[in-house]
Backbone as CSV, one residue per row, in Angstrom:
resi,resn,N_x,N_y,N_z,CA_x,CA_y,CA_z,C_x,C_y,C_z
1,MET,189.399,-16.592,106.144,188.412,-15.735,105.615,187.144,-15.824,106.590
2,ILE,186.655,-14.718,107.413,185.711,-14.766,108.255,184.331,-15.093,107.674
3,LEU,184.296,-14.709,106.319,183.075,-14.660,105.568,182.701,-16.209,105.469
4,ARG,183.585,-17.271,105.589,183.468,-18.621,105.279,182.968,-19.336,106.609
5,ARG,183.074,-18.590,107.736,182.723,-19.010,109.062,181.406,-18.983,109.497
6,PRO,180.704,-19.971,110.125,179.390,-19.868,110.551,179.076,-18.767,111.473
7,PHE,179.957,-18.390,112.325,179.768,-17.424,113.292,179.433,-15.858,112.537
8,PHE,180.019,-15.688,111.324,179.926,-14.575,110.666,178.455,-14.404,110.159
9,TRP,177.914,-15.461,109.748,176.448,-15.551,109.354,175.436,-15.484,110.433
10,ILE,175.980,-15.969,111.706,175.169,-15.761,112.865,174.978,-14.249,113.260
11,ILE,176.224,-13.426,113.148,176.158,-12.024,113.220,175.173,-11.188,112.294
12,ALA,175.287,-11.854,110.941,174.467,-11.298,109.952,172.918,-11.384,110.279
13,ALA,172.710,-12.713,110.884,171.269,-12.881,111.268,170.722,-11.922,112.372
14,ILE,171.649,-11.841,113.420,171.289,-10.938,114.426,171.140,-9.443,113.996
15,VAL,171.904,-8.882,113.140,171.671,-7.602,112.599,170.390,-7.747,111.811
16,ALA,170.066,-8.593,111.063,168.925,-8.610,110.282,167.611,-8.620,111.112
17,ALA,167.684,-9.392,112.289,166.661,-9.434,113.069,166.349,-8.147,113.754
18,PHE,167.414,-7.355,114.048,167.295,-5.956,114.762,166.857,-5.062,113.758
19,ALA,167.067,-5.185,112.526,166.513,-4.312,111.352,165.130,-4.597,111.081
20,ILE,164.713,-5.753,111.201,163.344,-6.181,110.577,162.314,-6.105,111.611
21,ALA,162.666,-6.437,112.945,161.669,-6.689,114.014,160.895,-5.307,114.195
22,PRO,161.510,-4.170,114.366,160.630,-3.007,114.812,159.897,-2.514,113.498
23,ALA,160.451,-2.861,112.353,159.791,-2.457,111.181,158.413,-3.012,110.868
24,ILE,158.210,-4.224,111.419,156.818,-4.885,111.392,156.030,-4.141,112.141
25,GLY,154.982,-3.713,111.672,153.821,-2.861,112.266,154.404,-1.577,112.784
26,ASP,155.431,-1.215,112.360,156.024,0.157,112.645,156.088,0.265,114.178
27,ASN,156.576,-0.561,114.929,156.833,-0.705,116.252,157.611,0.368,116.948
28,ILE,157.223,1.486,117.268,158.163,2.515,117.628,158.699,2.195,119.148
29,GLU,157.952,1.489,120.063,158.457,1.180,121.319,159.442,0.310,121.210
30,LEU,159.269,-0.855,120.349,160.335,-1.822,120.204,161.667,-1.269,119.638
31,ARG,161.507,-0.357,118.723,162.552,0.316,118.088,163.469,1.034,119.166
32,GLU,162.690,1.785,120.078,163.516,2.564,121.105,164.184,1.643,122.011
33,SER,163.551,0.477,122.281,164.354,-0.405,123.285,165.511,-1.019,122.461
34,LEU,165.282,-1.519,121.189,166.517,-1.866,120.588,167.559,-1.070,120.253
35,VAL,167.202,0.374,120.086,168.391,1.477,120.162,169.252,1.237,121.256
36,LEU,168.780,1.091,122.334,169.511,1.058,123.599,170.434,-0.188,123.670
37,ALA,169.620,-1.233,123.331,170.377,-2.753,123.176,171.537,-2.475,122.194
38,ALA,171.358,-2.000,121.031,172.465,-1.503,119.960,173.530,-0.872,120.517
39,VAL,173.187,0.298,121.272,174.408,1.041,121.777,175.191,0.145,122.852
40,TYR,174.410,-0.399,123.650,175.127,-1.315,124.793,175.914,-2.421,124.031
41,ILE,175.440,-3.056,122.988,176.199,-4.095,122.304,177.416,-3.572,121.670
42,THR,177.484,-2.234,120.971,178.479,-1.596,120.481,179.547,-1.362,121.514
43,LEU,179.203,-0.723,122.599,180.048,-0.291,123.578,180.783,-1.677,124.226
44,ALA,179.919,-2.752,124.475,180.426,-3.752,125.149,181.504,-4.676,124.149
45,SER,181.121,-4.697,122.928,181.997,-5.366,122.033,183.410,-4.625,121.717
46,ASN,183.314,-3.265,121.908,184.585,-2.637,121.548,185.375,-2.582,122.933
47,ILE,184.739,-2.440,124.182,185.520,-2.600,125.290,186.150,-4.048,125.452
48,ASN,185.422,-4.905,124.962,185.834,-6.338,125.135,187.335,-6.677,124.398
49,MET,187.668,-5.620,123.493,188.920,-5.809,122.852,190.200,-5.500,123.798
50,ILE,189.725,-4.397,124.555,190.998,-3.981,125.433,190.700,-4.827,126.692
51,LEU,189.497,-5.050,127.341,189.317,-5.838,128.484,189.534,-7.442,128.394
52,GLY,188.713,-7.990,127.441,188.819,-9.437,127.314,189.993,-9.974,126.493
53,TYR,190.446,-9.239,125.637,191.604,-9.844,124.854,192.814,-9.289,125.473
54,ALA,193.166,-8.051,125.898,194.368,-7.616,126.352,194.403,-7.621,127.933
55,GLY,193.244,-7.808,128.480,193.293,-7.870,130.030,193.379,-6.637,130.706
56,TYR,193.124,-5.324,129.976,193.118,-4.145,130.706,191.717,-3.698,130.964
57,VAL,191.537,-3.333,132.309,189.940,-2.799,132.761,189.912,-1.299,132.490
58,ASN,189.068,-0.881,131.564,188.991,0.463,131.186,187.637,1.009,131.629
59,PHE,187.811,1.642,132.945,186.470,2.206,133.520,186.104,3.501,132.798
60,GLY,186.939,4.065,131.994,186.728,5.418,131.320,186.274,5.398,129.890
61,SER,185.943,4.191,129.384,185.689,3.846,127.938,184.512,4.710,127.280
62,ILE,183.625,5.344,128.304,182.572,6.208,127.811,183.186,7.427,127.194
63,VAL,184.403,7.768,127.544,184.974,9.026,127.109,184.868,9.033,125.449
64,PHE,185.092,7.836,124.980,184.996,7.825,123.445,183.646,7.929,122.823
65,PHE,182.758,7.501,123.487,181.313,7.849,123.181,180.919,9.212,123.240
66,GLY,181.228,9.854,124.309,181.107,11.221,124.660,181.727,12.172,123.655
67,LEU,183.128,11.938,123.477,183.745,12.763,122.575,183.273,12.831,120.995
68,GLY,183.084,11.437,120.744,182.460,11.280,119.496,181.199,12.032,119.183
69,GLY,180.312,12.013,120.180,179.020,12.920,120.166,179.349,14.273,120.204
70,TYR,180.179,14.779,120.689,180.548,16.148,120.746,181.149,16.583,119.318
71,PHE,182.080,15.883,118.885,182.717,16.202,117.607,181.672,16.184,116.521
72,SER,180.849,15.211,116.510,179.812,15.113,115.351,178.799,16.070,115.443
73,VAL,178.152,16.443,116.644,177.192,17.355,116.884,177.665,18.837,116.636
74,TRP,178.883,19.113,116.983,179.424,20.381,116.771,179.697,20.609,115.329
75,LEU,180.185,19.576,114.508,180.395,19.825,113.152,179.143,19.963,112.357
76,MET,178.090,19.295,112.806,176.704,19.458,112.072,176.121,20.780,112.531
77,SER,176.067,21.284,113.741,175.451,22.469,114.258,176.259,23.703,113.800
78,ALA,177.439,23.658,114.020,178.249,24.995,113.928,178.708,25.129,112.469
79,HIS,179.007,23.946,111.692,179.751,24.110,110.455,178.804,23.535,109.191
80,ALA,177.618,22.918,109.745,176.674,22.514,108.605,177.257,21.284,107.826
81,TRP,178.009,20.327,108.487,178.515,19.236,107.934,177.289,18.278,107.698
82,PRO,177.348,17.373,106.751,176.432,16.359,106.535,176.698,15.265,107.471
83,LEU,175.573,14.501,107.862,175.762,13.502,109.092,176.807,12.629,108.853
84,ALA,176.845,12.026,107.773,177.825,10.750,107.385,179.333,11.432,107.637
85,ALA,179.474,12.618,106.977,180.920,13.200,107.112,181.174,13.611,108.611
86,ALA,180.283,14.074,109.173,180.452,14.530,110.807,180.801,13.171,111.602
87,LEU,180.114,12.020,111.259,180.221,10.877,111.999,181.733,10.331,111.759
88,VAL,182.025,10.337,110.598,183.403,9.718,110.189,184.377,10.487,110.678
89,ALA,184.304,11.795,110.653,185.482,12.689,111.154,185.418,12.723,112.679
90,GLY,184.350,12.420,113.371,184.330,12.287,114.638,185.040,10.988,115.176
91,GLY,184.700,9.953,114.380,185.284,8.666,114.662,186.862,8.629,114.625
92,VAL,187.351,9.354,113.525,188.773,9.484,113.246,189.456,10.325,114.362
93,ALA,188.915,11.442,114.700,189.447,12.371,115.719,189.428,11.625,116.967
94,VAL,188.596,10.988,117.405,188.626,10.384,118.756,189.587,9.197,118.728
95,SER,189.618,8.488,117.659,190.798,7.308,117.493,192.037,7.922,117.684
96,ALA,192.339,9.123,117.088,193.626,9.755,116.971,193.867,10.225,118.490
97,LEU,192.737,10.712,119.100,193.039,11.056,120.603,193.304,9.881,121.529
98,ALA,192.510,8.930,121.230,192.736,7.681,121.951,194.256,6.938,121.968
99,LEU,194.653,7.220,120.610,195.995,6.811,120.457,197.054,7.519,121.421
100,VAL,196.941,8.836,121.350,197.582,9.438,122.130,197.571,9.386,123.665
101,PHE,196.294,9.239,124.224,196.115,8.739,125.677,196.683,7.527,125.784
102,GLY,196.445,6.555,124.920,196.915,5.276,125.158,198.469,5.078,125.254
103,LEU,199.124,5.892,124.533,200.551,5.780,124.472,201.050,6.192,125.876
104,GLY,200.266,7.045,126.676,200.637,7.486,127.948,200.243,6.636,129.079
105,ILE,198.813,6.249,129.093,198.334,5.553,130.213,198.565,4.055,130.078
106,LEU,198.729,3.645,128.888,198.995,2.093,128.882,200.318,1.573,129.317
107,ARG,201.231,2.697,129.792,202.321,2.327,130.542,202.072,1.660,131.951
108,LEU,200.851,2.055,132.449,200.322,1.569,133.679,199.787,0.161,133.630
109,ARG,199.682,-0.398,134.611,198.960,-1.740,134.762,198.106,-1.826,135.695
110,GLY,197.129,-2.945,135.645,196.314,-3.301,136.913,195.545,-2.027,137.382
111,VAL,195.325,-1.778,138.629,194.496,-0.829,139.230,194.947,0.564,138.892
112,TYR,196.179,0.709,138.550,196.763,1.962,138.107,196.239,2.426,137.022
113,PHE,196.241,1.435,135.771,195.541,1.931,134.617,194.032,2.172,134.807
114,ALA,193.387,1.316,135.479,191.846,1.349,135.693,191.519,2.935,136.333
115,LEU,192.323,3.316,137.358,192.147,4.681,137.982,192.604,5.811,136.852
116,SER,193.557,5.502,136.183,193.881,6.465,135.213,192.879,6.776,134.130
117,THR,192.187,5.635,133.728,191.024,5.881,132.746,189.895,6.607,133.283
118,ILE,189.628,6.454,134.644,188.636,7.282,135.192,188.993,8.687,135.190
119,GLY,190.474,9.063,135.532,190.939,10.370,135.510,190.793,11.074,133.991
120,VAL,191.100,10.275,132.924,191.047,10.749,131.619,189.576,11.158,131.409
121,ASN,188.631,10.252,131.766,187.198,10.813,131.484,186.737,11.978,132.302
122,GLU,187.127,12.029,133.638,186.833,13.190,134.344,187.437,14.560,133.912
123,GLY,188.795,14.258,133.410,189.533,15.379,133.005,189.018,15.998,131.589
124,VAL,188.537,15.012,130.814,187.956,15.396,129.517,186.600,16.028,129.828
125,MET,185.807,15.542,130.737,184.504,16.237,130.875,184.584,17.655,131.607
126,ALA,185.718,17.800,132.291,186.020,19.097,133.012,186.363,20.144,131.853
127,PHE,187.146,19.712,130.775,187.443,20.447,129.898,186.303,20.875,128.808
128,VAL,185.504,19.818,128.679,184.309,20.179,127.841,183.322,21.082,128.463
129,ALA,183.222,20.936,129.722,182.299,21.671,130.490,182.733,23.150,130.437
130,ASN,183.973,23.506,130.222,184.414,24.868,129.974,184.899,25.266,128.762
131,PHE,184.666,24.567,127.675,184.945,24.921,126.433,183.791,25.526,125.552
132,GLY,184.076,26.926,125.419,183.024,27.627,124.957,182.376,27.303,123.407
133,PRO,183.258,26.746,122.573,182.643,26.518,121.264,181.829,25.221,121.409
134,TRP,181.757,24.459,122.396,181.078,23.281,122.598,179.995,23.620,123.519
135,GLY,179.817,24.682,123.852,178.512,25.170,124.660,178.836,25.185,126.010
136,GLY,180.029,24.719,126.439,180.380,24.807,127.981,179.512,23.782,128.667
137,SER,179.078,24.255,130.030,178.158,23.264,130.739,176.805,23.116,130.237
138,THR,176.268,24.030,129.379,174.999,23.856,128.926,174.937,22.923,127.818
139,GLY,176.142,22.713,127.086,176.171,21.726,125.887,175.752,22.378,124.717
140,ILE,175.314,21.487,123.518,174.881,21.930,122.388,173.423,21.425,121.974
141,TYR,172.641,22.238,121.528,171.343,22.051,121.099,171.159,22.130,119.640
142,LEU,170.598,20.928,118.893,170.330,20.929,117.489,169.140,21.656,117.130
143,SER,169.256,22.224,115.937,168.067,22.795,115.330,167.148,21.780,114.547
144,PRO,166.005,21.766,114.648,165.110,20.691,113.901,165.344,20.614,112.400
145,ALA,165.861,21.861,112.010,166.348,21.910,110.396,167.256,20.882,110.051
146,LEU,168.176,20.418,111.056,169.131,19.539,110.684,168.732,18.199,110.463
147,PHE,167.391,17.894,110.754,166.777,16.565,110.539,166.103,16.549,109.132
148,GLN,166.115,17.601,108.377,165.170,17.668,107.061,165.832,16.911,106.046
149,PRO,167.303,16.940,105.977,167.877,16.226,104.959,167.571,14.563,104.965
150,LEU,167.222,14.152,106.091,166.742,12.781,106.340,165.324,12.490,106.237
151,GLY,164.581,13.605,105.742,162.944,13.426,105.635,162.289,13.980,106.764
152,GLY,162.950,14.673,107.605,162.192,15.314,108.960,162.465,14.421,110.058
153,PRO,162.140,14.927,111.394,162.399,14.149,112.417,161.987,12.629,112.665
154,ALA,160.688,12.489,112.281,160.177,11.125,112.258,160.882,10.036,111.436
155,LYS,161.218,10.502,110.158,161.916,9.543,109.379,163.518,9.462,109.750
156,ALA,163.912,10.638,110.399,165.300,10.576,110.674,165.598,9.510,111.965
157,LEU,164.635,9.255,112.746,164.566,8.456,113.850,164.841,7.035,113.362
158,TRP,164.222,6.618,112.210,164.413,5.440,111.485,165.771,5.138,111.033
159,VAL,166.073,6.354,110.329,167.528,6.204,109.660,168.490,6.064,110.592
160,ILE,168.491,6.933,111.728,169.563,6.818,112.784,169.381,5.330,113.532
161,TYR,168.209,4.818,113.598,168.223,3.426,114.194,168.931,2.356,113.323
162,TYR,168.575,2.542,112.023,169.268,1.508,111.067,170.754,1.781,111.137
163,LEU,171.188,3.069,111.239,172.597,3.172,111.203,173.418,2.625,112.475
164,LEU,172.639,2.908,113.700,173.177,2.319,114.843,173.114,0.868,114.927
165,VAL,172.271,0.189,114.221,172.201,-1.199,113.985,173.405,-1.695,113.215
166,GLY,173.756,-0.888,112.085,174.771,-1.102,111.235,176.097,-1.096,112.083
167,ILE,176.282,-0.079,112.904,177.489,0.042,113.739,177.655,-1.070,114.623
168,MET,176.438,-1.571,115.348,176.522,-2.519,116.082,177.018,-3.809,115.395
169,GLY,176.531,-4.056,114.267,177.119,-5.248,113.417,178.520,-5.090,113.078
170,LEU,179.017,-3.797,112.704,180.295,-3.701,112.461,181.228,-3.982,113.677
171,SER,180.764,-3.579,114.712,181.336,-3.858,116.024,181.649,-5.357,116.321
172,LEU,180.711,-6.194,116.052,180.661,-7.468,116.327,181.648,-8.216,115.256
173,VAL,181.568,-7.767,113.991,182.605,-8.241,113.096,184.119,-7.734,113.359
174,LEU,184.177,-6.544,113.667,185.576,-6.067,114.092,186.119,-6.951,115.199
175,SER,185.331,-7.065,116.255,185.774,-7.833,117.389,186.175,-9.200,116.967
176,TYR,185.334,-10.016,116.025,185.545,-11.280,115.597,186.907,-11.318,114.747
177,ALA,187.139,-10.277,113.767,188.134,-10.265,112.879,189.440,-10.141,113.795
178,VAL,189.455,-9.217,114.884,190.629,-9.022,115.577,191.150,-10.338,116.339
179,LYS,190.031,-10.929,116.840,190.263,-12.302,117.662,190.759,-13.323,116.785
180,ARG,190.418,-13.400,115.470,190.951,-14.450,114.607,192.236,-14.051,113.948
181,SER,192.783,-12.791,114.288,193.907,-12.374,113.473,195.365,-12.644,114.307
182,LYS,196.367,-12.483,113.749,197.633,-12.504,114.423,197.738,-11.483,115.464
183,PHE,197.203,-10.335,115.142,197.042,-9.208,116.138,196.370,-9.618,117.311
184,GLY,195.102,-10.284,117.108,194.363,-10.680,118.207,195.158,-11.737,119.039
185,LEU,195.810,-12.749,118.439,196.616,-13.663,119.220,197.578,-12.949,120.138
186,GLY,198.242,-11.811,119.680,199.194,-11.023,120.347,198.429,-10.418,121.637
187,LEU,197.096,-9.912,121.382,196.533,-9.278,122.469,196.255,-10.250,123.498
188,LEU,195.652,-11.609,123.035,195.306,-12.660,124.137,196.635,-12.958,124.758
189,ALA,197.805,-12.993,124.235,199.026,-13.385,124.865,199.160,-12.269,125.891
190,ILE,199.008,-10.946,125.617,199.203,-9.922,126.728,198.367,-10.076,127.874
191,GLY,196.895,-10.533,127.430,196.134,-10.684,128.421,196.395,-11.771,129.478
192,GLN,197.111,-12.904,128.948,197.452,-13.961,129.799,198.745,-13.616,130.676
193,ASN,199.801,-13.156,129.874,201.124,-12.579,130.769,201.619,-11.899,129.892
194,GLU,201.663,-10.512,130.125,202.304,-9.531,129.128,203.738,-9.625,129.212
195,ASP,204.436,-10.134,130.335,205.866,-10.014,130.356,206.416,-11.216,129.407
196,ALA,205.619,-12.241,129.604,206.088,-13.394,128.864,205.729,-13.219,127.120
197,ALA,204.684,-12.443,126.910,204.291,-12.148,125.526,205.294,-11.233,124.967
198,ALA,206.012,-10.252,125.807,207.095,-9.330,125.296,208.241,-10.252,124.998
199,LEU,208.576,-11.098,125.941,209.837,-12.035,125.700,209.741,-12.926,124.519
200,LEU,208.462,-13.182,124.003,208.219,-14.088,122.887,208.091,-13.128,121.553
201,GLY,208.373,-11.861,121.736,208.452,-11.135,120.516,207.212,-10.258,120.231
202,VAL,206.189,-10.348,121.050,204.934,-9.484,120.710,205.250,-8.013,121.079
203,PRO,205.057,-7.087,120.206,205.311,-5.637,120.549,204.251,-5.149,121.302
204,THR,204.266,-5.401,122.730,203.210,-5.053,123.541,202.837,-3.661,123.566
205,PRO,203.743,-2.686,123.695,203.214,-1.208,123.815,202.440,-0.790,122.460
206,ARG,203.122,-1.351,121.375,202.297,-0.930,120.141,200.981,-1.483,119.952
207,TYR,200.823,-2.793,120.267,199.591,-3.603,120.241,198.570,-3.048,121.159
208,LYS,199.027,-2.753,122.449,198.049,-1.982,123.274,197.611,-0.741,122.803
209,ALA,198.397,0.151,122.427,197.976,1.455,121.841,197.174,1.369,120.628
210,ILE,197.350,0.358,119.832,196.611,0.145,118.550,195.183,-0.353,119.098
211,VAL,195.011,-1.218,119.754,193.720,-1.728,120.199,192.867,-0.705,121.031
212,TYR,193.636,0.029,121.815,192.945,1.049,122.668,192.403,2.282,121.575
213,SER,193.130,2.469,120.513,192.471,3.467,119.666,191.485,2.749,118.667
214,LEU,191.802,1.627,118.292,190.632,0.808,117.577,189.459,0.667,118.257
215,SER,189.438,0.507,119.598,188.233,0.384,120.357,187.347,1.612,120.564
216,ALA,188.110,2.769,120.061,187.484,4.176,120.210,186.482,4.458,119.066
217,PHE,186.973,3.846,117.795,186.453,4.372,116.711,184.815,4.211,116.481
218,LEU,184.330,2.968,116.622,183.069,2.806,116.398,182.140,3.344,117.716
219,PRO,182.533,3.168,118.796,181.780,3.971,119.781,181.526,5.447,119.637
220,ALA,182.770,6.035,119.116,182.677,7.485,118.724,181.361,7.822,117.700
221,ILE,181.388,6.970,116.774,180.384,6.887,115.900,178.951,6.742,116.493
222,ALA,178.956,5.868,117.281,177.678,5.410,117.942,177.299,6.753,118.736
223,GLY,178.124,7.387,119.442,177.951,8.356,120.262,177.401,9.623,119.414
224,GLY,178.143,9.672,118.233,177.363,10.879,117.289,175.963,10.622,116.873
225,LEU,175.600,9.405,116.599,174.335,9.094,116.215,173.377,9.182,117.405
226,TYR,173.747,8.662,118.649,172.929,8.928,119.732,172.508,10.115,120.140
227,PHE,173.668,11.091,120.073,173.284,12.410,120.488,172.570,13.301,119.297
228,PHE,172.826,12.711,118.139,172.178,13.517,117.029,170.616,13.165,117.206
229,LYS,170.373,11.820,117.620,168.951,11.452,117.718,168.392,12.235,118.913
230,SER,169.172,12.397,120.005,168.570,13.184,121.136,168.424,14.663,120.797
231,ALA,169.192,15.281,119.753,169.094,16.587,119.426,169.594,17.565,120.475
232,TYR,170.440,17.045,121.230,171.327,17.737,122.207,172.364,16.902,122.935
233,ILE,173.383,17.617,123.552,174.507,16.822,124.101,174.894,17.746,125.223
234,GLN,175.149,17.296,126.476,175.774,17.872,127.689,176.767,17.027,128.394
235,PRO,177.753,17.553,129.027,178.683,17.009,129.671,178.436,15.669,130.443
236,PRO,177.399,15.888,131.466,177.105,14.773,132.334,176.556,13.559,131.547
237,ASP,175.747,13.834,130.527,175.205,12.817,129.747,176.246,12.055,128.753
238,ALA,177.285,12.944,128.248,178.149,12.347,127.390,179.141,11.639,128.078
239,PHE,179.581,12.016,129.342,180.764,11.265,130.052,180.203,10.567,131.203
240,ASP,179.160,9.829,131.216,178.475,9.241,132.277,179.227,7.938,132.703
241,LEU,179.961,7.899,133.877,180.681,6.834,134.307,179.728,5.647,134.698
242,GLN,178.566,5.891,135.015,177.591,4.803,135.351,177.487,3.867,134.114
243,LEU,177.394,4.468,132.941,177.144,3.591,131.677,178.452,3.122,131.376
244,SER,179.547,3.507,131.620,180.942,3.002,131.463,181.099,1.729,132.369
245,THR,180.524,1.893,133.678,180.735,0.782,134.520,179.747,-0.260,134.060
246,GLU,178.601,0.004,133.595,177.637,-0.893,133.106,178.149,-1.680,131.880
247,THR,178.891,-0.962,131.131,179.476,-1.800,130.012,180.517,-2.811,130.253
248,ILE,181.291,-2.526,131.296,182.089,-3.598,131.870,181.300,-4.734,132.510
249,VAL,180.242,-4.437,133.320,179.352,-5.485,133.746,178.801,-6.275,132.676
250,VAL,178.125,-5.771,131.665,177.711,-6.518,130.596,178.687,-7.402,129.715
251,ALA,179.896,-6.910,129.703,180.836,-7.654,128.951,181.278,-8.953,129.684
252,MET,181.363,-8.627,130.998,181.695,-9.785,132.008,180.543,-10.780,132.119
253,LEU,179.373,-10.187,132.187,178.133,-11.100,132.327,177.943,-12.082,131.123
254,GLY,178.242,-11.627,129.843,178.053,-12.545,128.890,179.187,-13.394,128.671
255,GLY,180.513,-12.789,129.022,181.699,-13.550,128.806,182.883,-12.713,128.233
256,GLN,183.717,-12.103,128.964,184.787,-11.443,128.314,185.750,-12.304,127.590
257,GLY,186.320,-11.744,126.476,187.158,-12.487,125.665,186.614,-13.455,124.590
258,THR,185.166,-13.478,124.681,184.606,-14.062,123.524,183.825,-12.861,122.782
259,VAL,183.429,-13.182,121.575,182.675,-12.293,120.734,181.291,-12.160,120.943
260,ALA,180.627,-13.393,121.121,179.093,-13.394,121.382,178.836,-13.056,122.776
261,GLY,179.763,-13.207,123.729,179.329,-12.990,125.172,178.995,-11.528,125.500
262,PRO,179.713,-10.516,125.046,179.353,-9.155,125.457,178.145,-8.751,124.726
263,ALA,177.843,-9.321,123.520,176.524,-8.909,122.955,175.342,-9.672,123.598
264,LEU,175.470,-10.918,124.035,174.555,-11.590,124.815,174.359,-10.866,126.127
265,GLY,175.400,-10.595,126.875,175.326,-9.820,128.184,174.624,-8.424,127.945
266,ALA,174.886,-7.725,126.938,174.304,-6.345,126.587,172.859,-6.497,126.342
267,PHE,172.468,-7.242,125.765,171.000,-7.557,125.234,170.098,-7.874,126.646
268,LEU,170.643,-8.822,127.280,169.937,-9.279,128.480,169.912,-8.175,129.698
269,TYR,171.011,-7.563,129.673,171.138,-6.455,130.721,170.143,-5.286,130.325
270,GLU,170.258,-4.980,129.047,169.256,-3.830,128.713,167.749,-4.247,128.977
271,GLU,167.503,-5.409,128.675,166.074,-5.966,128.814,165.696,-5.728,130.333
272,LEU,166.742,-6.389,131.263,166.612,-6.257,132.775,166.446,-4.819,133.115
273,ARG,167.266,-3.964,132.622,167.449,-2.567,132.878,166.177,-1.946,132.563
274,GLY,165.539,-2.125,131.398,164.331,-1.519,130.999,163.157,-1.950,132.098
275,TRP,163.310,-3.240,132.422,162.096,-3.689,133.347,162.365,-3.032,134.621
276,LEU,163.507,-2.778,135.133,163.855,-2.181,136.489,163.312,-0.759,136.430
277,LEU,163.614,-0.069,135.501,163.363,1.406,135.265,161.872,1.689,135.306
278,THR,161.003,0.625,134.605,159.627,0.979,134.647,158.955,0.229,135.800
279,SER,159.560,-0.506,136.699,159.021,-1.169,137.943,158.850,-0.106,138.987
280,PRO,157.555,0.069,139.502,157.508,1.111,140.781,158.265,0.624,142.062
281,THR,158.554,-0.768,142.100,159.253,-1.315,143.198,160.768,-1.253,143.189
282,PHE,161.353,-1.398,142.015,162.721,-1.691,141.723,163.352,-0.397,140.799
283,SER,162.628,0.518,140.681,163.314,1.729,139.781,164.465,2.289,140.351
284,HIS,164.751,2.382,141.617,165.789,2.869,142.084,167.055,1.828,142.424
285,PHE,166.878,0.585,142.126,167.841,-0.348,142.387,168.652,-0.758,141.156
286,GLN,168.737,-0.136,140.128,169.315,-0.419,138.950,170.811,-0.518,139.132
287,LEU,171.594,0.340,139.797,172.939,0.123,140.036,173.314,-0.925,141.243
288,VAL,172.400,-1.146,142.002,172.469,-2.293,142.901,172.615,-3.521,142.157
289,VAL,171.515,-3.740,141.262,171.740,-5.072,140.489,172.941,-5.095,139.768
290,ALA,173.449,-4.089,139.172,174.751,-4.306,138.345,175.752,-4.491,139.299
291,GLY,175.802,-3.952,140.614,176.950,-4.467,141.425,176.616,-5.877,141.761
292,VAL,175.683,-6.358,142.154,175.382,-7.718,142.543,175.628,-8.509,141.338
293,LEU,175.337,-8.292,140.020,175.633,-9.127,139.127,177.279,-9.186,138.814
294,LEU,177.912,-8.109,138.831,179.293,-8.017,138.776,180.038,-8.976,140.027
295,LEU,179.572,-8.890,141.183,179.915,-9.603,142.188,179.937,-11.108,142.007
296,ALA,178.620,-11.481,141.519,178.279,-12.869,141.332,179.110,-13.566,140.128
297,ILE,179.406,-12.686,139.069,180.218,-13.234,137.906,181.539,-13.479,138.510
298,VAL,182.205,-12.429,139.268,183.609,-12.674,139.730,183.766,-13.928,140.516
299,LEU,182.698,-13.928,141.553,182.680,-15.191,142.298,182.604,-16.632,141.971
300,PHE,181.292,-16.597,141.182,180.786,-17.998,140.604,180.897,-18.278,139.250
301,ALA,181.148,-17.352,138.251,181.118,-17.613,136.883,181.886,-16.640,136.198
302,PRO,183.421,-16.789,136.535,184.252,-15.832,135.780,184.273,-15.856,134.221
303,GLY,183.740,-16.927,133.752,183.471,-17.077,132.205,182.298,-16.513,131.733
304,GLY,181.490,-16.128,132.574,180.206,-15.368,132.122,179.208,-16.538,131.544
305,LEU,178.134,-15.911,130.978,177.266,-17.043,130.421,177.791,-17.752,129.262
306,MET,178.694,-17.318,128.526,179.271,-18.098,127.395,180.133,-19.151,128.087
307,GLY,180.737,-18.962,129.225,181.335,-20.049,129.812,180.549,-21.129,130.269
308,LEU,179.551,-20.751,130.813,178.531,-21.690,131.161,177.951,-22.455,130.005
309,LEU,177.644,-21.916,128.951,177.087,-22.651,127.746,177.937,-23.422,127.136
310,TYR,179.504,-22.968,127.194,180.377,-23.926,126.661,180.535,-25.254,127.531
311,ARG,180.488,-24.976,128.889,180.554,-26.219,129.634,179.315,-27.069,129.516
312,LEU,178.124,-26.566,129.258,176.990,-27.438,129.049,176.855,-28.041,127.697
313,TRP,177.287,-27.458,126.657,177.436,-27.885,125.370,178.776,-27.489,124.661
314,PRO,179.692,-28.417,124.929,180.991,-28.062,124.392,181.066,-27.906,122.757
315,ARG,180.191,-28.407,122.087,180.225,-28.231,120.542,179.904,-26.788,120.197
316,LEU,179.319,-25.925,121.139,179.016,-24.565,120.767,180.280,-23.882,120.371
317,ARG,181.365,-24.252,120.877,182.822,-23.672,120.517,183.224,-23.752,119.114
318,SER,182.688,-24.751,118.403,183.020,-24.792,117.156,182.274,-23.854,116.163
319,PHE,181.227,-23.138,116.633,180.614,-22.180,115.593,180.041,-20.782,116.400
320,LEU,180.178,-20.955,117.788,179.846,-19.616,118.416,181.040,-19.241,119.291
321,GLU,181.644,-17.982,118.563,183.005,-17.542,119.244,182.616,-16.811,120.565
């Protein structure tokens, strides 16, 4: 039972800190900063299941985020669905699509799989940009009236924030539960040596397709919340490959294959990103920094920050996954 393990309560404490910190003094600036951190942690924790556990580099993971945003926003704007129902429906629909995509492209390995995920993202973006019910290239804009059930735009922003923090917490718990399960052991075996895992009886095609679909559900819901908060959605924003690449960077920065690593990397990277974007000197060097970080991790710290912490304090392994 993960409820009996110390790390579960560490996750609970992190979620509580996110929830309480901006509420003290109604700190809107801190809330907006933590919104982005929660989104990054959600995306990094879910991509970690396919990247860190199964060893498949997914450069197009942002397609889940974007499709979830489109499904949810469209259901709310065109069919007057309530927020909760639209989010769940979007998550289920995107997971089903991910399962279909996964059964096809997960037959590929290595660089071929990585390139195919970029192709899926670009293909979906091209389709959405020409799909009339979703607004084509102009996207979908939400009426302010949709925020009234949540108490108006100002209160709705707080509701959305707490929901995003909840999705972040669920992402960490899901990643932890998967890693501690028999299913997670199978994924780790695939990541170490897929052929050997298959010989030992791991149903590799099924496990890969399931984790690919599973890693789509919560990012899709996060996408729905994020674009509902923005009150509009457009193809370039929904399927931004830069964000997808940054998600891989933060997962590797913190330590892929661990649960805490992607969350730590996402939080630190978002804080660094926020500083860079507001700096008059370094505002145009955000992608350069991401590239340098990725190169440094690959060359000098393949285990990421968690790998360094484990080497310095081996006892951390007993309670920090």
